[in-house]
N, C-alpha and C positions, 0 to 999 in steps of 0.2 A: 458552366464549368468553373469559371474563375470564382464565382460567388461560393460555391460548395468547397473549393479548394481553401479559399481564404478563411472559412469558417473552422477547418481543421487546425489552422495555425494561429487562430485568434488567442490572445492571452486571456486568460480567465480573469473576471472582475476581481480586483483586490479585496480582501477581507480585513476588517478592522482587527487590531489586536484586542486581546482580553486580558485585562489586569486585574489580579486579586488586590484586596485591601493593602497587603504588606507591599506590593510593588508599586501601588500608587503612592502610598507614603514615602517610599524611596524616592520615586521620580520628584514628588513635591519637595522633599528635603534636598535633592539635586539641583533644583532651579536656583541658579546664582544670578548675580548681575550681569553676567556675560551671556546668559541664555535667554532665548526669545520669550521664555515663560510659559508654563503650561496652562492651557485655558480648560477650567472644569466647566463643562456645559450641562446644566441640570435642565433636563426636558420635562419635568414634572410641572403640574400647574402651580400658580403662585400660592394656593391654599395649601398644597402639600410642601412647597419650598419653605414656607413660614410656619408649618404645622409641627406637630410633636417630634418628628424625626430631625427637623431642622435641616440644614444643608451643610456642605462642606465649605469652610471659610474661604471666601474670595470667588465662590462659584458664580457664573453668569445664568440666570434663570430665563430661558426661552422655551416656553411649553412647545411640545411637539407639534401641535397644530399650527404654531406660528413660525416654525423653523423655515419653511419655504421663503418666506418674506425676508428673512435674515441671513440665510446661508451664504449668499455671496459675500456679505460683508464680514462673516466670520471666517470664510476662505481666504478672503483678501488680506486679513490680519496676519497670515503666515505663521501661525502659532500652533503647536501640536495641541490636539483637542482630545479630552477624555469625556465621553458622554456618560451621564448619570441619571438614573430614575429610581423608582422604589425598589425594583428587583433588577432586571436587566433587559427586560423586553422593549419598552419604548426607547431606551438608550441605544439598543442594537439597531432598531429602525432608523434612529436619528443618525448613527454612524454610517450606515448604509446611504442614506440621503446625502450626507456630506462628502462621502467618497464618490458619489455619482456626479457630484458637481466639481470635482477635481482635487479635492483635499486628500492627501495620501497618510499624513501622520495622524491617524484617528484610532482611538482605543474605547473600549467600553469597560466600565467597572462591573466585574463579575459580582452578581448578588445585589448590586445597587446600594442605597442608603440603608437597607436592612443589613446587609453584610458590614458596612461601614461602621454602624451603631453597635452591632454585636461585637465588632473587634475592639470596641473602646475609643 
């Protein structure tokens, strides 16, 4: 009985924020010396990170397949994180994984690097 009752009042799992390119640019511009600094986490492979689309300046490249081994260190840094990939599929999976290990300030770049490049 208690188990069934507790399920009714369990909080839903938190969802990551979704940022469009303009919102991410505003957040990057707002990072000042007093803020903890936004961590742009690019979860594409190294070949994509250094490929034709390039990457967002200052981004940390941790391919999605390697995130499990590094998620605790990323969470321990205590910085807000924006996950990026080519579109937004892998980055959404990465955000869910980070939130599952306790990180709360996690966002996904809507449209990924394709949207970033299209926006100029």
